[in-house]
VEXRO-984811 format. One record per residue (C-alpha): residue number from 1; residue in one letter; x, y, z. Coordinates in steps of 0.25 Angstrom, whole numbers, plus 5000, padded with zeros to 4 digits. Layout:
residues N
<atom k="NUM" r="A" c1="X" c2="Y" c3="Z"/>
...
This chain:
residues 154
<atom k="1" r="M" c1="5201" c2="5403" c3="5295"/>
<atom k="2" r="K" c1="5210" c2="5396" c3="5305"/>
<atom k="3" r="K" c1="5209" c2="5381" c3="5307"/>
<atom k="4" r="A" c1="5208" c2="5376" c3="5321"/>
<atom k="5" r="N" c1="5218" c2="5364" c3="5320"/>
<atom k="6" r="D" c1="5230" c2="5373" c3="5316"/>
<atom k="7" r="S" c1="5230" c2="5383" c3="5328"/>
<atom k="8" r="G" c1="5243" c2="5378" c3="5335"/>
<atom k="9" r="Q" c1="5251" c2="5375" c3="5322"/>
<atom k="10" r="T" c1="5258" c2="5388" c3="5322"/>
<atom k="11" r="M" c1="5262" c2="5386" c3="5337"/>
<atom k="12" r="V" c1="5267" c2="5372" c3="5334"/>
<atom k="13" r="E" c1="5275" c2="5376" c3="5322"/>
<atom k="14" r="F" c1="5281" c2="5388" c3="5330"/>
<atom k="15" r="A" c1="5285" c2="5378" c3="5341"/>
<atom k="16" r="I" c1="5292" c2="5369" c3="5332"/>
<atom k="17" r="T" c1="5299" c2="5380" c3="5324"/>
<atom k="18" r="L" c1="5304" c2="5387" c3="5337"/>
<atom k="19" r="G" c1="5310" c2="5374" c3="5342"/>
<atom k="20" r="V" c1="5318" c2="5372" c3="5330"/>
<atom k="21" r="F" c1="5322" c2="5386" c3="5329"/>
<atom k="22" r="L" c1="5327" c2="5386" c3="5344"/>
<atom k="23" r="L" c1="5335" c2="5373" c3="5342"/>
<atom k="24" r="L" c1="5341" c2="5380" c3="5330"/>
<atom k="25" r="V" c1="5345" c2="5393" c3="5337"/>
<atom k="26" r="L" c1="5349" c2="5386" c3="5350"/>
<atom k="27" r="G" c1="5357" c2="5376" c3="5342"/>
<atom k="28" r="T" c1="5364" c2="5387" c3="5335"/>
<atom k="29" r="M" c1="5368" c2="5393" c3="5348"/>
<atom k="30" r="D" c1="5373" c2="5380" c3="5353"/>
<atom k="31" r="F" c1="5382" c2="5377" c3="5342"/>
<atom k="32" r="G" c1="5387" c2="5391" c3="5342"/>
<atom k="33" r="Y" c1="5391" c2="5390" c3="5356"/>
<atom k="34" r="L" c1="5397" c2="5376" c3="5353"/>
<atom k="35" r="Y" c1="5406" c2="5383" c3="5342"/>
<atom k="36" r="S" c1="5410" c2="5394" c3="5352"/>
<atom k="37" r="T" c1="5414" c2="5384" c3="5362"/>
<atom k="38" r="K" c1="5422" c2="5377" c3="5352"/>
<atom k="39" r="M" c1="5429" c2="5389" c3="5348"/>
<atom k="40" r="T" c1="5432" c2="5394" c3="5362"/>
<atom k="41" r="L" c1="5438" c2="5380" c3="5365"/>
<atom k="42" r="Q" c1="5446" c2="5380" c3="5352"/>
<atom k="43" r="N" c1="5451" c2="5394" c3="5356"/>
<atom k="44" r="A" c1="5455" c2="5390" c3="5370"/>
<atom k="45" r="V" c1="5463" c2="5378" c3="5364"/>
<atom k="46" r="R" c1="5470" c2="5387" c3="5354"/>
<atom k="47" r="Q" c1="5474" c2="5398" c3="5365"/>
<atom k="48" r="A" c1="5479" c2="5387" c3="5375"/>
<atom k="49" r="G" c1="5487" c2="5381" c3="5363"/>
<atom k="50" r="R" c1="5493" c2="5394" c3="5360"/>
<atom k="51" r="Y" c1="5497" c2="5396" c3="5375"/>
<atom k="52" r="A" c1="5502" c2="5382" c3="5376"/>
<atom k="53" r="I" c1="5512" c2="5382" c3="5364"/>
<atom k="54" r="T" c1="5520" c2="5393" c3="5371"/>
<atom k="55" r="G" c1="5524" c2="5385" c3="5383"/>
<atom k="56" r="Q" c1="5517" c2="5394" c3="5393"/>
<atom k="57" r="C" c1="5510" c2="5391" c3="5406"/>
<atom k="58" r="I" c1="5501" c2="5399" c3="5415"/>
<atom k="59" r="T" c1="5510" c2="5407" c3="5425"/>
<atom k="60" r="G" c1="5508" c2="5411" c3="5439"/>
<atom k="61" r="S" c1="5510" c2="5425" c3="5445"/>
<atom k="62" r="N" c1="5525" c2="5421" c3="5447"/>
<atom k="63" r="G" c1="5527" c2="5419" c3="5432"/>
<atom k="64" r="T" c1="5529" c2="5403" c3="5433"/>
<atom k="65" r="C" c1="5519" c2="5393" c3="5427"/>
<atom k="66" r="S" c1="5508" c2="5391" c3="5437"/>
<atom k="67" r="K" c1="5502" c2="5380" c3="5428"/>
<atom k="68" r="N" c1="5510" c2="5370" c3="5419"/>
<atom k="69" r="R" c1="5508" c2="5372" c3="5404"/>
<atom k="70" r="H" c1="5498" c2="5361" c3="5402"/>
<atom k="71" r="D" c1="5489" c2="5367" c3="5413"/>
<atom k="72" r="S" c1="5491" c2="5381" c3="5407"/>
<atom k="73" r="I" c1="5486" c2="5377" c3="5393"/>
<atom k="74" r="I" c1="5474" c2="5370" c3="5399"/>
<atom k="75" r="Q" c1="5471" c2="5383" c3="5407"/>
<atom k="76" r="N" c1="5472" c2="5391" c3="5394"/>
<atom k="77" r="V" c1="5462" c2="5382" c3="5387"/>
<atom k="78" r="V" c1="5453" c2="5384" c3="5399"/>
<atom k="79" r="D" c1="5454" c2="5399" c3="5399"/>
<atom k="80" r="Y" c1="5452" c2="5401" c3="5384"/>
<atom k="81" r="S" c1="5440" c2="5391" c3="5384"/>
<atom k="82" r="L" c1="5432" c2="5401" c3="5392"/>
<atom k="83" r="G" c1="5430" c2="5391" c3="5403"/>
<atom k="84" r="L" c1="5424" c2="5380" c3="5394"/>
<atom k="85" r="V" c1="5434" c2="5369" c3="5396"/>
<atom k="86" r="S" c1="5440" c2="5364" c3="5409"/>
<atom k="87" r="P" c1="5454" c2="5358" c3="5409"/>
<atom k="88" r="S" c1="5449" c2="5344" c3="5409"/>
<atom k="89" r="Q" c1="5444" c2="5346" c3="5394"/>
<atom k="90" r="I" c1="5458" c2="5350" c3="5389"/>
<atom k="91" r="T" c1="5469" c2="5341" c3="5385"/>
<atom k="92" r="L" c1="5483" c2="5344" c3="5380"/>
<atom k="93" r="T" c1="5491" c2="5334" c3="5373"/>
<atom k="94" r="C" c1="5506" c2="5335" c3="5368"/>
<atom k="95" r="T" c1="5513" c2="5330" c3="5356"/>
<atom k="96" r="D" c1="5528" c2="5329" c3="5358"/>
<atom k="97" r="K" c1="5535" c2="5337" c3="5348"/>
<atom k="98" r="G" c1="5548" c2="5338" c3="5355"/>
<atom k="99" r="G" c1="5544" c2="5345" c3="5368"/>
<atom k="100" r="G" c1="5542" c2="5332" c3="5375"/>
<atom k="101" r="C" c1="5527" c2="5334" c3="5379"/>
<atom k="102" r="I" c1="5531" c2="5337" c3="5393"/>
<atom k="103" r="N" c1="5516" c2="5338" c3="5396"/>
<atom k="104" r="A" c1="5503" c2="5340" c3="5388"/>
<atom k="105" r="A" c1="5507" c2="5355" c3="5386"/>
<atom k="106" r="G" c1="5520" c2="5350" c3="5379"/>
<atom k="107" r="G" c1="5533" c2="5355" c3="5377"/>
<atom k="108" r="P" c1="5540" c2="5364" c3="5367"/>
<atom k="109" r="T" c1="5536" c2="5360" c3="5352"/>
<atom k="110" r="D" c1="5526" c2="5349" c3="5357"/>
<atom k="111" r="I" c1="5512" c2="5350" c3="5351"/>
<atom k="112" r="I" c1="5500" c2="5351" c3="5361"/>
<atom k="113" r="T" c1="5486" c2="5349" c3="5359"/>
<atom k="114" r="I" c1="5475" c2="5355" c3="5367"/>
<atom k="115" r="T" c1="5461" c2="5349" c3="5367"/>
<atom k="116" r="V" c1="5448" c2="5353" c3="5373"/>
<atom k="117" r="N" c1="5436" c2="5344" c3="5374"/>
<atom k="118" r="Y" c1="5424" c2="5352" c3="5378"/>
<atom k="119" r="P" c1="5410" c2="5346" c3="5379"/>
<atom k="120" r="Y" c1="5400" c2="5356" c3="5374"/>
<atom k="121" r="K" c1="5386" c2="5355" c3="5380"/>
<atom k="122" r="F" c1="5375" c2="5360" c3="5370"/>
<atom k="123" r="L" c1="5366" c2="5371" c3="5376"/>
<atom k="124" r="T" c1="5354" c2="5367" c3="5368"/>
<atom k="125" r="G" c1="5348" c2="5353" c3="5372"/>
<atom k="126" r="P" c1="5343" c2="5349" c3="5358"/>
<atom k="127" r="I" c1="5356" c2="5352" c3="5352"/>
<atom k="128" r="G" c1="5364" c2="5345" c3="5362"/>
<atom k="129" r="A" c1="5355" c2="5333" c3="5360"/>
<atom k="130" r="F" c1="5362" c2="5330" c3="5347"/>
<atom k="131" r="F" c1="5375" c2="5328" c3="5355"/>
<atom k="132" r="T" c1="5380" c2="5318" c3="5365"/>
<atom k="133" r="N" c1="5376" c2="5323" c3="5379"/>
<atom k="134" r="G" c1="5373" c2="5336" c3="5373"/>
<atom k="135" r="T" c1="5388" c2="5339" c3="5372"/>
<atom k="136" r="Y" c1="5398" c2="5341" c3="5360"/>
<atom k="137" r="M" c1="5412" c2="5339" c3="5363"/>
<atom k="138" r="I" c1="5421" c2="5350" c3="5358"/>
<atom k="139" r="T" c1="5435" c2="5346" c3="5356"/>
<atom k="140" r="V" c1="5446" c2="5357" c3="5352"/>
<atom k="141" r="S" c1="5461" c2="5355" c3="5351"/>
<atom k="142" r="S" c1="5473" c2="5362" c3="5346"/>
<atom k="143" r="S" c1="5487" c2="5357" c3="5345"/>
<atom k="144" r="F" c1="5499" c2="5367" c3="5346"/>
<atom k="145" r="Q" c1="5514" c2="5365" c3="5345"/>
<atom k="146" r="N" c1="5521" c2="5371" c3="5357"/>
<atom k="147" r="E" c1="5532" c2="5382" c3="5354"/>
<atom k="148" r="F" c1="5546" c2="5380" c3="5359"/>
<atom k="149" r="F" c1="5546" c2="5384" c3="5374"/>
<atom k="150" r="P" c1="5556" c2="5380" c3="5385"/>
<atom k="151" r="P" c1="5552" c2="5366" c3="5390"/>
<atom k="152" r="G" c1="5552" c2="5371" c3="5404"/>
<atom k="153" r="Q" c1="5539" c2="5377" c3="5401"/>
<atom k="154" r="S" c1="5532" c2="5364" c3="5398"/>
């Protein structure tokens, strides 16, 4: 025989359990996307660094540099980041090791550091509530020593 006062108990238990379950599932998806975003940005920095150390620049149809090395490196980060970052979120710094740090892209044998700061906005409101303004700042950077290349390429 069923008691009259426990008729809604199952529905209340289900609602509480469903809320916790959805938070767990959506939180897992959110952190998975955060990890994927960080790995994409790290790959972009690494690929741009590999490009940078050779002293190359983006060339136009006539074979001459259409962008200087600094802008070429920034463009590589933007391209490899799959549209996640803008040039304003990327910084290049140079440590002089004999190349004279002509600009932030450096000269031959200089060490350059490429850094990206990306504010990741959480997709799930309850998860984002644990972070300031619902965002988490992803910072990735790598340092590379330029190969020897003709200084005129700087």
